[in-house]
DRENDO-1510 file (C-alpha; in Angstrom, 1 decimal, always signed):
<recs>
REC; n; res; u; v; w
REC; 1; MET; -3.6; -29.2; -19.6 .
REC; 2; ASN; -7.3; -30.6; -19.9 .
REC; 3; PHE; -9.2; -28.7; -16.9 .
REC; 4; THR; -12.7; -29.7; -16.1 .
REC; 5; LEU; -14.7; -27.4; -13.4 .
REC; 6; LYS; -16.4; -30.1; -11.3 .
REC; 7; ASP; -16.1; -29.1; -7.7 .
REC; 8; THR; -14.0; -26.7; -5.7 .
REC; 9; ASN; -11.1; -29.7; -4.9 .
REC; 10; SER; -10.4; -29.2; -8.9 .
REC; 11; ILE; -9.5; -25.8; -8.0 .
REC; 12; ILE; -7.2; -27.0; -5.6 .
REC; 13; GLU; -5.5; -29.9; -8.0 .
REC; 14; GLY; -5.3; -27.8; -10.8 .
REC; 15; PHE; -3.5; -24.9; -9.0 .
REC; 16; ASP; -1.7; -27.1; -7.0 .
REC; 17; GLY; -0.4; -28.6; -10.1 .
REC; 18; LEU; +0.7; -25.4; -11.4 .
REC; 19; GLY; +2.3; -24.7; -8.3 .
REC; 20; TYR; +0.2; -22.6; -6.5 .
REC; 21; VAL; -1.3; -23.1; -3.2 .
REC; 22; VAL; -4.7; -22.2; -2.8 .
REC; 23; ASP; -6.7; -22.3; +0.2 .
REC; 24; ASP; -10.3; -24.0; +0.4 .
REC; 25; GLU; -12.0; -20.3; +1.1 .
REC; 26; LEU; -10.2; -19.0; -1.8 .
REC; 27; ALA; -11.0; -21.9; -4.3 .
REC; 28; THR; -14.7; -21.8; -3.5 .
REC; 29; ILE; -15.2; -18.3; -4.3 .
REC; 30; LEU; -13.4; -19.2; -7.5 .
REC; 31; PHE; -15.8; -21.8; -8.2 .
REC; 32; LEU; -18.7; -20.3; -7.4 .
REC; 33; MET; -17.4; -17.1; -9.7 .
REC; 34; MET; -17.4; -19.6; -12.6 .
REC; 35; LYS; -20.3; -21.3; -12.0 .
REC; 36; LEU; -22.1; -17.7; -11.6 .
REC; 37; GLU; -20.2; -15.7; -14.6 .
REC; 38; LYS; -19.5; -12.9; -12.2 .
REC; 39; PRO; -16.4; -10.7; -11.7 .
REC; 40; LEU; -14.7; -11.4; -8.5 .
REC; 41; LEU; -13.0; -8.9; -6.5 .
REC; 42; LEU; -10.0; -9.7; -4.2 .
REC; 43; GLU; -8.7; -7.2; -1.6 .
REC; 44; GLY; -5.9; -7.6; +0.6 .
REC; 45; ASN; -2.5; -6.4; +1.3 .
REC; 46; PRO; +0.5; -5.9; -1.2 .
REC; 47; GLY; +2.2; -9.2; -1.6 .
REC; 48; VAL; -0.6; -11.8; -0.4 .
REC; 49; GLY; -0.6; -13.2; -4.1 .
REC; 50; LYS; -3.9; -11.5; -5.6 .
REC; 51; THR; -2.3; -10.8; -9.0 .
REC; 52; GLU; -0.8; -14.4; -9.5 .
REC; 53; VAL; -4.5; -15.7; -8.7 .
REC; 54; ALA; -5.9; -14.6; -12.3 .
REC; 55; ASN; -2.4; -15.6; -14.2 .
REC; 56; MET; -3.0; -19.2; -12.6 .
REC; 57; LEU; -6.3; -18.9; -13.5 .
REC; 58; SER; -5.3; -18.5; -17.4 .
REC; 59; GLN; -3.1; -21.0; -17.0 .
REC; 60; LEU; -5.4; -23.5; -15.7 .
REC; 61; LEU; -7.8; -22.5; -18.5 .
REC; 62; GLU; -5.2; -22.2; -21.1 .
REC; 63; VAL; -6.7; -19.5; -22.1 .
REC; 64; PRO; -4.9; -15.6; -22.6 .
REC; 65; LEU; -4.2; -13.4; -20.0 .
REC; 66; ILE; -5.5; -9.8; -20.5 .
REC; 67; ARG; -4.0; -6.9; -17.9 .
REC; 68; LEU; -5.3; -3.8; -17.4 .
REC; 69; GLN; -2.9; -2.5; -14.5 .
REC; 70; CYS; -4.6; +0.8; -12.8 .
REC; 71; TYR; -2.9; +3.8; -11.8 .
REC; 72; GLU; -4.4; +7.4; -11.0 .
REC; 73; GLY; -5.6; +9.2; -14.3 .
REC; 74; LEU; -6.2; +6.2; -15.9 .
REC; 75; ASP; -8.6; +7.0; -19.1 .
REC; 76; VAL; -10.9; +5.6; -21.6 .
REC; 77; HIS; -7.9; +5.6; -24.1 .
REC; 78; SER; -5.5; +4.1; -22.0 .
REC; 79; ALA; -8.2; +1.4; -21.2 .
REC; 80; VAL; -10.5; +0.7; -23.9 .
REC; 81; TYR; -9.5; +2.1; -27.2 .
REC; 82; GLU; -8.0; +4.9; -29.3 .
REC; 83; TRP; -7.8; +5.4; -32.9 .
REC; 84; ASN; -4.9; +5.7; -35.2 .
REC; 85; TYR; -5.3; +9.5; -35.9 .
REC; 86; GLN; -2.0; +9.0; -38.2 .
REC; 87; LYS; -3.1; +6.4; -39.9 .
REC; 88; GLN; -6.9; +8.0; -40.6 .
REC; 89; LEU; -5.1; +11.1; -41.8 .
REC; 90; LEU; -3.3; +9.1; -44.4 .
REC; 91; SER; -6.2; +7.7; -45.6 .
REC; 92; ILE; -8.5; +10.8; -45.6 .
REC; 93; LYS; -5.1; +12.3; -48.0 .
REC; 94; ILE; -5.6; +9.2; -50.3 .
REC; 95; GLN; -9.6; +9.4; -50.3 .
REC; 96; GLU; -10.0; +13.4; -51.0 .
REC; 97; LYS; -10.0; +13.1; -54.8 .
REC; 98; SER; -12.5; +9.7; -54.5 .
REC; 99; ASP; -16.1; +9.9; -55.4 .
REC; 100; LYS; -17.2; +8.6; -52.1 .
REC; 101; SER; -19.3; +10.9; -50.1 .
REC; 102; GLU; -18.1; +12.6; -47.0 .
REC; 103; THR; -20.7; +10.5; -45.0 .
REC; 104; GLU; -18.9; +7.2; -46.4 .
REC; 105; LYS; -15.0; +8.7; -46.0 .
REC; 106; GLU; -16.0; +9.4; -42.2 .
REC; 107; GLU; -17.7; +5.1; -42.1 .
REC; 108; HIS; -14.4; +4.0; -43.3 .
REC; 109; ILE; -11.9; +6.2; -41.2 .
REC; 110; PHE; -13.8; +5.1; -38.3 .
REC; 111; GLY; -13.7; +1.1; -39.7 .
REC; 112; GLU; -11.9; -1.5; -37.3 .
REC; 113; GLU; -8.7; -1.3; -39.0 .
REC; 114; PHE; -8.2; +2.1; -37.4 .
REC; 115; LEU; -9.0; +1.2; -34.2 .
REC; 116; LEU; -6.2; +0.5; -31.5 .
REC; 117; LYS; -7.7; -1.9; -29.0 .
REC; 118; ARG; -7.1; -1.9; -25.6 .
REC; 119; PRO; -7.3; -4.3; -22.6 .
REC; 120; LEU; -11.1; -4.0; -21.9 .
REC; 121; LEU; -12.2; -3.9; -25.6 .
REC; 122; LYS; -9.1; -6.8; -26.1 .
REC; 123; ALA; -11.0; -9.0; -23.3 .
REC; 124; ILE; -14.6; -8.6; -24.6 .
REC; 125; THR; -13.5; -9.0; -28.4 .
REC; 126; SER; -11.4; -12.4; -27.4 .
REC; 127; SER; -12.3; -14.9; -30.1 .
REC; 128; VAL; -11.7; -17.5; -26.8 .
REC; 129; ALA; -13.1; -16.2; -23.5 .
REC; 130; PRO; -9.6; -14.7; -21.6 .
REC; 131; VAL; -9.1; -13.8; -17.9 .
REC; 132; LEU; -9.1; -10.6; -17.8 .
REC; 133; LEU; -7.4; -8.9; -15.1 .
REC; 134; ILE; -8.3; -5.4; -13.7 .
REC; 135; ASP; -4.8; -4.7; -11.2 .
REC; 136; GLU; -5.4; -2.5; -8.4 .
REC; 137; ILE; -8.1; -0.8; -9.3 .
REC; 138; ASP; -8.0; +1.1; -6.2 .
REC; 139; ARG; -5.4; +3.5; -7.9 .
REC; 140; ALA; -8.0; +4.4; -10.6 .
REC; 141; ASP; -10.2; +7.6; -9.7 .
REC; 142; GLU; -13.9; +7.2; -9.0 .
REC; 143; GLU; -14.4; +8.3; -13.0 .
REC; 144; PHE; -13.3; +5.5; -14.2 .
REC; 145; GLU; -14.7; +3.3; -11.7 .
REC; 146; ALA; -18.0; +4.3; -13.1 .
REC; 147; PHE; -17.0; +3.8; -16.5 .
REC; 148; LEU; -16.5; -0.1; -15.1 .
REC; 149; LEU; -20.0; -0.9; -14.0 .
REC; 150; GLU; -21.5; -1.5; -17.9 .
REC; 151; LEU; -18.6; -3.5; -18.5 .
REC; 152; LEU; -19.2; -5.4; -15.2 .
REC; 153; SER; -22.8; -5.7; -15.3 .
REC; 154; ALA; -23.6; -6.0; -19.1 .
REC; 155; PHE; -19.9; -6.9; -20.5 .
REC; 156; GLN; -20.3; -4.4; -23.6 .
REC; 157; ILE; -18.5; -1.4; -24.4 .
REC; 158; SER; -20.1; +2.0; -26.0 .
REC; 159; ILE; -17.9; +3.2; -28.8 .
REC; 160; PRO; -19.5; +6.6; -29.7 .
REC; 161; GLU; -18.0; +6.5; -33.8 .
REC; 162; MET; -19.1; +2.8; -33.7 .
REC; 163; GLY; -22.0; +1.9; -31.3 .
REC; 164; THR; -22.1; -0.8; -28.7 .
REC; 165; VAL; -19.7; -3.8; -28.8 .
REC; 166; LYS; -21.0; -6.8; -26.6 .
REC; 167; ALA; -18.7; -9.4; -25.3 .
REC; 168; GLU; -18.0; -12.3; -27.9 .
REC; 169; ASN; -16.6; -14.4; -25.0 .
REC; 170; ARG; -17.9; -13.1; -21.8 .
REC; 171; PRO; -14.1; -13.0; -20.2 .
REC; 172; TRP; -13.4; -14.3; -16.5 .
REC; 173; VAL; -12.7; -10.9; -14.8 .
REC; 174; ILE; -10.9; -10.7; -11.6 .
REC; 175; LEU; -10.1; -7.5; -9.8 .
REC; 176; THR; -8.0; -6.7; -7.3 .
REC; 177; SER; -7.4; -4.0; -4.5 .
REC; 178; ASN; -5.5; -3.6; -2.3 .
REC; 179; ARG; -7.7; -1.0; -0.5 .
REC; 180; THR; -5.5; +2.7; -0.8 .
REC; 181; ARG; -9.6; +3.7; -0.8 .
REC; 182; GLU; -12.7; +2.1; -0.8 .
REC; 183; LEU; -14.4; +1.5; -3.6 .
REC; 184; SER; -18.0; +2.5; -4.4 .
REC; 185; ASP; -21.1; +0.0; -3.8 .
REC; 186; ALA; -21.8; -0.2; -7.1 .
REC; 187; LEU; -18.9; -1.5; -8.4 .
REC; 188; LYS; -18.7; -4.0; -5.1 .
REC; 189; ARG; -22.4; -4.8; -5.9 .
REC; 190; ARG; -21.6; -6.5; -9.2 .
REC; 191; CYS; -18.6; -8.8; -7.7 .
REC; 192; LEU; -17.9; -11.5; -5.6 .
REC; 193; TYR; -15.4; -10.9; -3.1 .
REC; 194; HIS; -13.0; -12.5; -0.9 .
REC; 195; TRP; -10.4; -10.5; +1.1 .
REC; 196; VAL; -7.1; -12.3; +0.6 .
REC; 197; ASN; -4.5; -12.5; +4.0 .
REC; 198; PHE; -1.0; -13.2; +4.3 .
REC; 199; PRO; -0.7; -17.4; +4.7 .
REC; 200; ASP; -0.6; -18.8; +8.0 .
REC; 201; LEU; +2.7; -20.5; +8.9 .
REC; 202; GLU; +2.1; -23.9; +7.6 .
REC; 203; LYS; +0.4; -22.6; +4.3 .
REC; 204; GLU; +3.5; -20.4; +3.6 .
REC; 205; ILE; +6.0; -23.5; +4.5 .
REC; 206; ARG; +4.0; -25.3; +2.0 .
REC; 207; ILE; +4.6; -22.3; -0.4 .
REC; 208; VAL; +8.0; -22.5; -0.1 .
REC; 209; GLN; +8.0; -26.0; -0.4 .
REC; 210; LYS; +6.4; -25.9; -3.9 .
REC; 211; HIS; +8.6; -23.7; -5.3 .
REC; 212; LEU; +11.7; -24.8; -3.7 .
REC; 213; PRO; +11.3; -28.3; -3.5 .
REC; 214; HIS; +14.7; -29.0; -2.0 .
REC; 215; ILE; +14.9; -27.2; +0.5 .
REC; 216; ASP; +15.0; -28.5; +4.0 .
REC; 217; HIS; +12.2; -28.3; +5.9 .
REC; 218; SER; +13.7; -27.3; +8.6 .
REC; 219; LEU; +15.1; -24.7; +7.3 .
REC; 220; ALA; +11.9; -23.7; +5.3 .
REC; 221; LYS; +10.1; -23.2; +8.8 .
REC; 222; ARG; +12.9; -21.2; +10.5 .
REC; 223; ILE; +13.0; -18.8; +7.3 .
REC; 224; VAL; +8.7; -18.6; +7.3 .
REC; 225; SER; +8.5; -18.1; +10.8 .
REC; 226; PHE; +10.7; -15.2; +11.1 .
REC; 227; VAL; +9.3; -13.9; +7.6 .
REC; 228; GLN; +6.0; -14.0; +9.8 .
REC; 229; LYS; +7.4; -12.3; +13.0 .
REC; 230; ILE; +9.0; -9.3; +11.0 .
REC; 231; ARG; +5.7; -8.4; +9.1 .
REC; 232; GLU; +4.3; -8.3; +12.9 .
REC; 233; ARG; +6.9; -4.9; +13.1 .
REC; 234; LYS; +6.3; -1.5; +12.1 .
REC; 235; LEU; +7.6; -1.6; +8.6 .
REC; 236; ASP; +7.6; +1.1; +5.8 .
REC; 237; LYS; +7.2; -2.0; +3.8 .
REC; 238; THR; +5.6; -5.2; +4.6 .
REC; 239; PRO; +7.4; -8.4; +2.9 .
REC; 240; GLY; +5.3; -10.4; +0.6 .
REC; 241; ILE; +5.4; -14.0; -0.6 .
REC; 242; ALA; +7.3; -12.7; -3.6 .
REC; 243; GLU; +9.8; -11.5; -1.0 .
REC; 244; THR; +9.5; -14.8; +1.4 .
REC; 245; LEU; +10.5; -17.0; -1.9 .
REC; 246; ASP; +13.4; -14.4; -2.9 .
REC; 247; TRP; +15.0; -14.4; +0.3 .
REC; 248; ALA; +14.4; -18.4; +0.6 .
REC; 249; ASN; +16.1; -18.1; -2.7 .
REC; 250; GLY; +18.8; -16.0; -1.3 .
REC; 251; LEU; +20.1; -17.6; +1.7 .
REC; 252; LEU; +20.1; -20.9; -0.7 .
REC; 253; ALA; +22.6; -19.7; -2.4 .
REC; 254; LEU; +24.9; -18.5; +0.0 .
REC; 255; GLY; +25.2; -21.7; +1.4 .
REC; 256; ALA; +23.1; -21.3; +4.5 .
REC; 257; SER; +22.1; -24.7; +6.3 .
REC; 258; ASP; +20.2; -22.5; +9.4 .
REC; 259; LEU; +19.3; -18.8; +9.8 .
REC; 260; ASP; +22.4; -16.8; +11.5 .
REC; 261; ASN; +23.3; -13.4; +12.0 .
REC; 262; GLU; +25.4; -13.2; +8.9 .
REC; 263; LYS; +24.0; -14.8; +6.0 .
REC; 264; VAL; +20.8; -13.1; +7.3 .
REC; 265; ILE; +22.5; -9.7; +7.1 .
REC; 266; GLN; +23.8; -10.4; +4.3 .
REC; 267; SER; +20.5; -11.4; +2.4 .
REC; 268; LEU; +18.1; -8.7; +3.8 .
REC; 269; GLY; +17.6; -6.6; +0.7 .
REC; 270; CYS; +15.5; -9.9; -0.9 .
REC; 271; LEU; +13.8; -9.5; +2.0 .
REC; 272; LEU; +13.0; -6.2; +2.8 .
REC; 273; LYS; +12.4; -3.1; +0.3 .
REC; 274; SER; +13.4; -0.1; +2.5 .
REC; 275; THR; +16.4; +1.0; +3.9 .
REC; 276; ASN; +14.7; +1.7; +7.2 .
REC; 277; ASP; +13.5; -1.4; +7.4 .
REC; 278; ILE; +17.2; -3.3; +6.8 .
REC; 279; GLU; +18.7; -0.6; +9.4 .
REC; 280; ARG; +16.1; -1.7; +11.6 .
REC; 281; VAL; +17.0; -5.2; +11.6 .
REC; 282; LYS; +20.4; -5.0; +11.3 .
REC; 283; LYS; +20.4; -2.4; +14.8 .
REC; 284; GLU; +17.9; -4.9; +16.5 .
REC; 285; GLY; +20.1; -8.4; +15.3 .
REC; 286; ILE; +18.3; -11.3; +14.6 .
REC; 287; GLU; +18.8; -12.7; +17.9 .
REC; 288; PRO; +15.6; -11.3; +19.6 .
REC; 289; ILE; +13.1; -12.6; +16.9 .
REC; 290; MET; +14.6; -16.0; +17.1 .
REC; 291; GLU; +13.8; -15.6; +20.6 .
REC; 292; GLU; +10.3; -15.5; +20.0 .
REC; 293; ILE; +10.3; -18.2; +17.4 .
REC; 294; GLU; +11.7; -20.4; +19.8 .
REC; 295; ALA; +9.3; -19.9; +22.7 .
REC; 296; ARG; +6.7; -20.4; +20.3 .
</recs>
C-alpha cells in the first residue's frame, strides 16, 4: 500500500482498507499528529482499540511497530538500553595483555557492539521512522514518566557512557492510558490528546461486519445491541470490542442464526472474562436484556 497523507479522509480510507473502522474525530487527531509531528496520547477504557490504532498506523505507513509495554517498576534498563555485561567481561579478559591504555580499553567496552537496545533506543536509532507505541503509560510510575519527557520533547536519549543519542528518523509516537492514575501536566503538554470511547451502535456493527463480512446484518445488530446493554451493567470487566468480535465468532461457530438463551449461555466465555459476570448473566437470563433491546 502506497499511502499519501492528504487529509483526514486519507486516514479514514487507509484504515478502512486495513479493516479498522475509524471515526472522524480520531482520524483528524491522527492527521494532526502526523502533520505537526507530535506524540499522541490516547486515553480510554480498556478494550476500546487504543493499542490497535498504533498497529494499524504502522501497517498503513509500512514501517515497523516498536512497542514498549509499561508496568509498575519499569526502569531505564528495560525501556532504553543495558550493557551486555558477559560480552564486556569477555572483552576485558581478552584485552588484559594488550598494549591499549586503560582509557582505550574503557572506550572499547562501552562501544555500540556491547549495547543492548531496548524499545525506546531502537525507536530513535531506526533506519526508518517507526511507530513507537508506549502502551499503558499509566501503569508506569511517575519517575519513569518524567524520564520520557526528554524523548517526547527533543527525541533524544542521554546515555552516560556514550553521550546523547538523537533520533535518526523521528518516530511516530502513540501513548495509551487506561487512566488508572492521572498523568502529569508536563507529559500531556508534549502530546496531542484524544479520548477513545466505546463505539456507538452503528459503528460497532460496522466493525463486526468488517471483520465478519458474511455475518447476517440482523444478527450482527442483535449481538452488538446485547453487548452494549451488557456494558451498562456493573461488571468486574466490561467487554471491549475484541470480546464483541470473539463472541460473534463463537456464536457463528455454534451455528446461531439468532440470540437464544442456550447459545448465549454456551458462549458467554467469549464475551465475559469474570466468573462473577458470567454467573450474574446466567442468573438474570437473557430475556430482560432482549426486552430492553426490543424496547429501543
